[in-house]
C-alpha positions, 0 to 999 in steps of 0.5 A: 045545960038543957040539950034540946033538938028538934023532934024530927031529928030525934025521930031520924035517930032510930038506931040509937042503942044508948037510949038517947043518953046524950039528951038526958045530960050524959055528956060522957056518952058523946064522942069527942069531935075533931072537927066538922066538915062543910056538910056539918058532919062531925069527924070524931077523934077515935072510934068509940069502944062501944059499937055505935051504929052511926060510926063511919070509918073511912081510912083513918078518918072516923065520922059520926053520922048520928043526927042527934050528935051532929045537931048537938055539936052544931047547935051547942059546940059540945 
């Protein structure tokens, strides 16, 4: 499956330290989504082992604030 997101979303993801691997088909790099909130921001199941700059931990809840990751989930449900 080709994963495509709008260029302005990619541009907003300037802190990506994974080289946009998710856009190159590497689904293993995607954090597992627990659910999405009303703002369409994904909550992930656990904090990834690698230090992603888009992770926000609030108590026991972990959010992914990566614009590309959120768009991939909201558009493709993966």
